[in-house]
N, C-alpha and C positions, 0 to 999 in steps of 0.2 A: 691208146691207155686200156688196160683190161677194166673189164665191166665190175669188177670187185672195188678197184679204187673207185671208180664212178659211182657207186652205191655208197661208198663210205662218205665221200665229199658231198653227195645230197643229203646228208642225215644233216649235217650243220651247216646248211645254207651257204656252201662253198661252191663255187664255178671254177672252170681250170680253163688255159690257153696253152697250146705247144707252137712256139715258133721255133723258126730256127736262125741261123746263124746272120742274116740278112733282118731278121725282126719279122717276116713275113708270117701268118698265122697259118698253122699246118693244120691245126686239130684245135676242138673247144666244145666246152658244153653246151647243153641245150639252153642254160638258163642264163648267159652270158649278155644275151640281149637286155634283160631286164636292169641294166646298170647304167644304159645309154638312152639317150634321147628318142631316137627313131628306131623302132623295131628292126631287126635284121639288118640294121647297119654293120654289125660284126659279123662280118665275112672271111671266109677262106683266102688266102693269099693278101691280105691287105695289110697294111704297116699298121703294128699294135700302138704306133705312138697315135696315129689317127684315131685312135678308139678312143684310147686312156690317154688323156691330155697329160696326167701326172708323171707318166713314163718318158715326156719329151725333156730331154738334155741328160739322160741316165747311159748314152752310149758307153763311157766308160766303164760303168759297172755293168753293162751286159758283157762287155768284153773280157773284163777279169773273171766273172764267173764261168765265161766260155772256156779260158785258158786255164780255169781252176785256181785260181789266185783269189780266189774267194767262194765261198759254199754258198751264200745266199745274200739276199738283202730284201729288207723289209720296209713298206711306207705305209703311210695311212693317207687317206682322200676322202674326200665329201663329193658326191655326187648330186647334182641338182637337177634333176632330169624331169622333164615335161610331162613324165608318164606317173610322177606323183607329188602331192600336194606336201611334201616334207622332203628335207634333204635326206640322202642315204648316207651312213658311214660305212666306208669300207675299210678292209685290210689287205694289202697287196703284198705278196711275197714271190720274188723270183730266184729260182734254183735251177741248178743244171742236171739233165738228164742224159744218158748215153742210151741210145737204142741203135743195134748193129752197128757199132762204133762210129756212130755220128753224133756230133756233141749238139744238142737242143737244149733249150730254155723252156722251161715250164712257168707259166704265172699263175698262182691262185689267187681266187678275189674271193673274200669273205663278207659278208653283209653283218656288219655288226652294230647295225643301227637300235636294235632292242636292247644291247649290252650296253652301249653308249649312253643312251635315253635312262637306262636304268643307274648307270654309274652318277651321271648329270644329276638326275634326282636324289640318290643318296648324298652325293655331296651339296645340293641342296638343303636335303633334311637335317643334315649334321650342321650345316650352317647354320640353319634357322634353329635349330636346337641349343648349338653354342651360344648363339643370340640370345636367346630364351633363357638359359642360364646365368648368361650375363644379367639380363635385365633383372629375371628374380633376384639375382645376387644384390644389384643395386638398388632394387625395390625394397630388399629386406635390409637394404644399409639405411635408404632416405627413411624408411617407416622408422626404425630402430633410433635413427637420431632426431626424429620429430618427437618421437615417445620420449626419448633420452632429455629432450631440450624442453617438452612441457613445463609449464609452472603449475598445471596442475596437476593432481595424482591420478593415477590409472592404474587400474588391477585388472586381471582378464583372469576370471574361472573356469572351471568345468562345469557342466551342466548341473552336477551335484553339489556345485559351490566352493570346491575347493582352490584355492590360490594358484595360478600357475605360472602367470607372468606381473611382474609391478614395476614401474620406472623409477627415477632416483628421487623425484618428488613424493613419488609416495612413501619411500623408506626415509624420507629426512620428515615428513607430516608424522607419520606412526611409528618413529624413532625403532623400527625393525630394520634388520638388513635382510636382505633378498633371500637369503638361505634360511631366515627364520620364517618367514612368512610363505614361502612355496609349500604347496600341500595343506595348509592349514585353511579350515573353514573360515570364509570371509565374516560370517555374523560373530567371529571372536573379535571382529575390530568395528565392524558398522552396525549399528543398533538397530535390529526391526529389520534388516535386510530380505529375511525369508517372506515376510510380508509383500513385500514389493515386488520379489521375484515371482510371485504367486500372479500377481496381478499382471506383470510381462507374459507369463506364460496363456494368461487367458487371452491377453490381447493378440499373442503371436498365433492363437487357433483359429481368430477369426480374420488374419489377415488375407487377401486376396492379390490375384496378379497385378491390380496396378499399387499397392501397396505392398509389397512381400515382406517386409522387415516392420515390427511395430515401432511405432512413434517412442519418440525417446522422452524422460520427462525429466523434471527437475524435482528433487524430494529434499527437503530439509531434515537431517536426523543429527546423532552425534556419533564421533569416532571415539574409541579407546586408544590411547597411547601405549607404549611399553610402558612408560613410568606409572600409571596409572590415571594420567589426566584426559579429562573430558574436553573433546573439541566440536562446536557445532559445526557442521559442514552440511552443503548443498551438493547433490552428486546427480549425473545424470546416466542411463544404463539403459541397455539395450541387450536383447538376443541376439546372437551369433547363429544363423542358421546355415550349414552348408552340407553337401553331399557326403562329405567323410567325417564322421562322426569325433576325431581327435580333434578336429577345426571346429566345433560346437561349445558354446556357453554362454558366458555374460560378461560385457564388459564394463566396468564402473569408472566413470573420470568423478573426482572427487576435488571439490574447491572448498578451501579453510574458509569459514565464515567470522573467524573469531575477528579480522582488523573490521569486517563489515557491521556486524553485529554490534563492537565497540562505537564506531561511527554512528550506527542508528541511534545508540544510546546518547551519545553525545548531540545528536540534530534533536534529540526528543526532548532532552535538557534545556536546550539550546532554544527550541521553541517556545517549551515551557514557562523559559525566564522572559523571553520576549513578550509572550502572550501575557505573562502577569505585570511585566513594566508597562505595557501599551495600555491594558485593561484597566489598570488602575484609574489612571487620570482619564479615562473615556466614561468609568464608572461615575466618576464626578460631573462631566460634563453633561452627560445625555440624563443622569438622574436627576441633577439640579434643572437641567430646560425641562424636562418632563412635571417636576416640581410648578414651574413656572408656569407651564401652560394650565396647570389647573388653578392658577390664583388669577384675581382680575387684572387684567394689563389692557393698556390702548390697543389700540391696531396695529400701530408701527412697531410695539415692543412686540405684540403675539409674532409679527413678522420676524421679527429679529431673534425669539427664541425658538422659532420654526427654523430656520437656518442655522441655529447652533446644533439644534437636534437632529437635523437633516445629516448636518454635516459628520456629527458623531456617529451617526448610524452608518453613514458611507465608509468610514474608517473601520469601524466595526465589521461592515461587510468583507473589505478587503482582508482583515485578521482571519475572518472565517473561513473565507476562499482559501487561503495559506492552510490552514489548519486542516480542513477538510481534504484537500489536495495530498496532505502529509499523509494523514490517516490511510486514505486511500491506496497511495501510494503502496505503504507498508503493510497493507493488508488488516488493518485494526478498524477501519469503520465496520460498525455492524448496524445492520437495520434492523427495524423493529416488525414485529409481525402482529400488528391489531387489526380489528376491522373498524372501518370509517365510511364515511359517506362522500362517495366520488364526488357528486354533483355539488354537495357544500363545499369541500375542498377548491375545487375552483372558481366557486365564486368568492370565496375569502380570497384567493389571489388576484382575482380580479379588483374586488372591494379596496384591497389594500392600494390598487396603483390606480383606481380610477379618478382620484383628485390629480395625481400625476398628468394623466392625460387630459382631463378636463383643462389644467392650467397652458398645455399646449394648444387647445384647441381640438384636438384629438376626439375620435370615437372608437369606445373601448367595449368591444361586443364579444359576449358568450353565447355562441350558436349551440343550443340546448339538442342533445339527443334524445330522442325518449328511449332508445333501445340500450341505453347507458344502464348497466346494471346498477342498484341503488349503493349497495355496500359491499365493498371488497376488502381483502386481507392485504396489509403493507405498510407501508413507512410514509404514512401522511406529511409527515415532518419533511422529509428528503424530496417528496412528490412536490408539495408547495413550494420549494426550495429552486425544483428546477422550472417550474411554472412560473416563477416570479421573476426568474434570472432571464427567462427568455422574451416575458412580456417587458418587463425594464430595458432589455437591451430593445425590443421594437419600438416603445416609446422614445426611448432615448433617441435613436436613429431616423424618427420619423418626425419631418415638420408639418405636412398636411395631410387630412386622409382618415386613416382609421386603421387599429389595430383588432385583429379577430382573432377568436381562438375555437378551434371546434374538435370534436373527441367523436372518433368510430371507434367500432370493437368486431372483432373476430374471434366466433368460438373455437377453442381446439378441442382435441380428440379427448383430453384428460376433462374428466368430467367439472362441471363449474368454473371451468378456466377459461379466461378469456386473454386476447392480446389488444391491449388496450393502444390506438396511435392517435395521439395529439399532435394537434397542426395548429402553429402561431404564424398569423399572415399579417404583413405589414405591407403600407403603400409609400415608403422609406425610398433612402438613396441607394439600396441595393448593393451587391458587393459582384467585382468581378469575377469573371470564373476563374480565370489562373489564380487567385487568391483564395477560393473556396477550402481547399485541401490544409491549410494553415489556421481556418479556425477554431477548431478541435484540439491545437496542439497547445501544450502549456508554456505560458508564459508569451503567448504569439497573438499579435493583432493583425487587422488587414492591412495597415500600414502605421509609421510614426507618427501621423498628423492625426490621428484617429485618438490614440493615448494624449496627445497634448489637448487637443480641443474637448474631448468626451471622458477623459481620465479611465481609470480601470489598469489592473494588474494583466490581465490574459488569459486570467484563471477559471474566470465564470463557466465558461463552455466546457473546458476541459474538465472541470468537477461535474458538470452537467452529463457529459458524456460517459464519465466513468461509474456515476450515479444510474443512469441508464442501464449501464450493462449488468452493473451489481441487483437491478430490478430484473434481469432476464431479456434487456430491449436493446435497441440501438437509436441514436440521434444522426439526422443527417438534414441536408437544406438543399433548397433549391432558390436560385435567387440569380437576376441579369440586375447589372448596375443601372441605377434613374429607374427602375422598375419594381422596386420592394424585394421582398425576401419570404420565404415561405420555410420555419423551420419545423421538421417532424421528430416525433420520438414516441419510440413504444416501450410499456412494459408489461412483464406478463403477472396476470392477478389471479386467487381464486375471490369468485363470487358467494356470500353467504347471505342467509335469511336473516339472521338475527336483527335486531333493531338497535341501534347508536344513538345517543343525544347528536344534535348540530354541533358540528365543530366550532370552538372558539373562533370569535370573532376578534382577528388578530386588529382589527383597528381600534378597538376599546383596551388596547394594552396599557393606555397612559390612565385610565378611569380609576379613580379611587374611591373606595367603600369609606367615608368620613366616619359611618357609625360601628365598624366593625367592633373596636376595644367594647363597646356596649353589649354587641351581639357574641362577640366570642373573646372574653376578659383573659388576659395573659399575663403574667410578670415575665417580662423579657429582660437579658443582660445582651447586650451589643460589646463584641469583643472585636476592636479593630484599630490597627496602629495609624492610620492614614487619616490625620485631622479632616481632610475635604471628604472623604468617606465617610466618616462619623458623621459630620453633620448633613450629608446628604440620606441617609439610613435612617437617621435619627428622625429627620423630617418627614421621612414618608410614613413612619410609624406614628408621630405625631400627628400624622393628617389621617391615619386609620382610628387615632383616638386613644394609642398607646402612649406611654411615659416611659420610655425605656433606659435604665442605667448603662453607663458606658464605661469598658474598661481597654486599657492602650495595648495588652498583651497577654497573653497566657497566664502569666503569674499574678497581674492584677485580678484576673478572672476569678482564679482561683482564690484568692482573697476574699474578692465579693460572695461567691459562693459558699463561703465560709460564714459569712456573716447575715446573709440574706437568702430566702428561698425563692429560685427562680421556675417558672415553666418552660422555658426558651431560653437556649444560648443560641445568640449569630453569632458563628465562631470564624473568624479571618484564618487562614492556612498558615500564610507566610506572615511571621512578625518576629521583631527582633525581643531578645533575649530569652522568650518562650513561645514555640510557634503553636498552631491550632490543632497539631497530631498529638504533641505531648502531652498539652494541658488536657485533650480529650482522654487519653490513656489514662490520667492520673484521675481524673475524675469518677472513670469507670472502677478504680482501685479503691475511691475514698468514700465514694456514696454508691449506697443502697438502689435497688431499682425504683424502690418507690418514692425515692427523694430525689432520685438524680433526673436533671432536666431532660429534654429534649435537644437535641445539639444538630443543629443544619449548618453546615459547610459554606461559608463563602470565600469563594477563589476565583483570581484572574488567569487560572489557567485551565484551559480549556484541552488541553491534550488527552489523549487516549490512557486511561489506565488512573487519571486523578480522582475520578469520582470512586473508583474500585478501592483507591489507596485511603480516601475518606471515609469510608463506611467500613474499610477492615479495620480503622483505628477506633471505631466505637461510634461516629457520627450518624445520627438518624437520618438528614435529607442533605440535600445537596443543591447551592446554589450559583449560578457562574456570573461573574460580574461580565459586562454592568449589568447591576440587579435592576431587573424590570418591575414594576409596581405590582403586576399583575401573578407574576408567578411570587413574588413574597409573601402576596396575599394568599396565595393558593397553598403554599407550605406552612403558614401561620395556622390555616384553616385545620390541617392534620394535626394539630396539635391540642393539647387536652393538658389540664393540670394532673399529674399525676398520682397527686394525694389529694382528697376532698379538704374542703377548708374546715368543717369541724377538727379531722385528724391535726391538720396544721395548728388550730387553735388550743388542743389540746397538747398539743408538742411545746407550744409557748407558753400555756401556761404551767407546765411542767419542767420549765427551762430555769436553772438556776440563775438568779438575779448576779452580774458581775460588780463587783465594789466600786470600780472605778466607773465613774461615767462616761469615760473616753479609753480607748484603747491607743496609748502612746506610739505605738509600732504604726499605727496607720498614719499619723501626721508624718512619722520620718519617711513611710513609703511614698508619700505625695511629695516629698522633700525630694527623693533618690528619682522618680521620674521627672521631675521638672530639672534635675542634674542632667540628664542625659541631653538636654539642648543647650549648649554651649552659648546659644545668645539670650539665654534666659537666667535670671538670679534665681536660683532654689529658693531661698530663704524670703525674698520679696513676695515670688508665687506662692507659697505655702500662707503668707501675712494675707493675702489678696485672697486665699482659698478661703480662710476662716472668715476673714470680713464678709465676702459673699454670702458663706454658709447663716452667719448669724442674722445678716440682713435680711437673706431669704426666707428663714425660721421664722423672724418677727411677723413678717408679712403674711406667711401662709398661717401661722396662728389667728391672725387675726379674721384670714380667710375663711378657716376650719369654724370659728365662732358664727362667722356671716350665713355660712354655707348650713350651720345647723339650725340658727334661728329663721331660714327660710324653707327648711326643709329639703333642700338641694341633696340628697344624701349621694347622689352620683357624683356630683362636683367635690362634695367632701371625701368621697371616697378616693378620687384622684388626687387631693391634696395631701391626705395622710400616706397614699402610696409615694408619692415626690419626694416627703419628709422621712420618709423611712429610708428610704434611698439614699439622698443625702445623710443623710446621718449615722447609715452604716460605712460611706465613704469616707468619713472622717473618724471612725472608730465609736462611735457613739452608740455601741451594740442596744444598751438598755431602753434608750429613745427609740431606736429603729424598732425593736421589738414592740414596744406599746405601740408606736402607729400602725405596725401590721395588723397587733390585735383591733386596732380602731378601723382599720381598712376592712376586716374582717366580720366584724360587727353589721358593716354596711352591707357587705353582701348577703349574710344571714339576717338582714333586716331588724337586727336589733338595735332600733335606732334610741329605745329607752335608756340603755347603758352609755349612750355615746358621751352624754355631757359629765359624767363620771368619769370616763375615759381620758377627756380631753384635758381635765384637771390634772390626773397623772403625769399625761405627758409633759403639760407646760411645769409641774413642779420639775420633772426630771430634765426638761430643758434649762431650767434654772442653774443646776448642777452643772451640767455638761458647758454652759456659758460660762461659769467659773473656771472650770477645768481649762477650756480652751484658753482662755487668757493666761492660766497660769502658764500654761504650755509655751505659748506665745512669748511669754515673759522670758521664761528659760531660754528660749532661742535667741531671742534679743540679746541675752547676756554672754552670749558662747561667741558673739561677733569680735 
């Protein structure tokens, strides 16, 4: 073969062989040996079939090409040579050549390994690309189906805040079609969203490799629908950051909170109602028990009353736990920030439970720490609640040994700020390690037998946990069964230099100042529809020396206020016919500030917002049932007569005398009140009331003469006040006015005028007596 052809073939990694009709090798290129296992195996004169096994069995093909019946023949082969670590792909072409009128065959062998590898790589790449496209398509369909089927609304915006994608739930919630919202600024439908986006951007700027995307948050706000309706919503949001600007923006997942808000409101109303219904009888039980404890009782009676009192307190604690848990759960529990003595707070908690520990023969020990900050700022009531709960539990579950409380502090970087760690240690039954996680879960106890034996709701520790977290701390426990327990909790608090008085001694809550009325005289009207609560609160006030008047509802309270001047009104909130809030609003409309009494709300509802509702109606202070004697005394100490005694005297002197000794309407009102109770005969009740009044007034007039003779002017004043109150109730306004004037004379120490005033009272009483007898006869005739 000529050199030109040889050079051309060498350019394409092609080798050739020339064989004769007997398939013997006549000529070959130099590189043919690289296609065989052993170098120089291809030799002239050797049968081509021994060199390339791919050519075996092709004798008919060779013959057809030699005879001119076939131009050429091509086949592909794979050479697995020991000289190479990978197979060689070859193309073999057989053709006829004539040289000097002699037929010969040329076999061209081309190395196509690189081409085949490239083709396979292209095929594999194409397959992978097709698979990726199919995956992306399926992924898009998958995501689209998830987005479409989401119950929550989803909106995607650009970085500038324009909406570019929404799901069906968002369209239904906002009442817009997709076409109407695409391209619109998101702040058109979600209020205050720009502020939140700013916060997201701030967080995204400080993201690191561990947390490349800012944490999602839940924010409560409102949405504006197409129809103009405002919907409360909560939405989670995040910034989407990619290398492609087109795929950057914000994602919002919005949840309609309407039903949840309605459910929360219904829950609040239900808890308020249940709280009122339960607290009302508890008020009577604990109130009467506390009054009995202040009276002379035998040892056995004392034990009985203590049992009643402690049982009522236990029930009240359960209610308070439930209410506290509800408040914390809804985020409506607010902590006070007031300076208080930390050591005194701990001592009070210990003192409160000292007797309980003594009864079980336990030592209750406070291990003092001289490094404790003296005064800290925080909520003393909530801290004491945690301490009492943990100490009470420790005493409850310990039969022998001791209960100890210790405190350590750690100064923080912030000036005058401390982490304060409390530890309550007991030698009780201990807790199994696998049960420890359940301790701080709501409505959970270690096991059911604990509830049966010791009672409780399982809420106490859950409330403690949440209170600790609200105070910036945490709570945990170390315990082993039969080896006791150690409960730890921490709070964060600032220390201050200012001095505060020692905290109130909780153990003295049941003590009554029996001289309070003399030290702090007040005219009091009690407005309460529950008869037992009337008696209980009235007895508390009488123990303090007061003689309160009583009204059954807001309507009768207004009538009493129109006939009598009062300094204080203790106003129940929930009452039939007219509630306390309505009565308070009317008082604010009709009475001027200098004649308006101070109004103190009495409510059995301890729900958040109840205090604000009472104060918003015009009430001046607030007491939660059951009424504590100490708390009642505290609110009364805040009360002062709004006008001076001399001014009252002047107004009474200028007051026109009513011609009729009594107002018949007052008697009719008593009849109506009695008629509300179907078990009482209204007329009989009215007649009994008149008889009681006449009998009591005769006695009171005798007492007044006696007190005047004895110069017992304090007793005379009380008797005059009582007669004024009962006379006003029966409509004897002139007589009530004369009695009030006598009462004021005693206050002003105008004792010399008393005899003449008593004479006028007796004269007026005779007129009242005749008038009452006449009215009685009229009602009798109507039967």
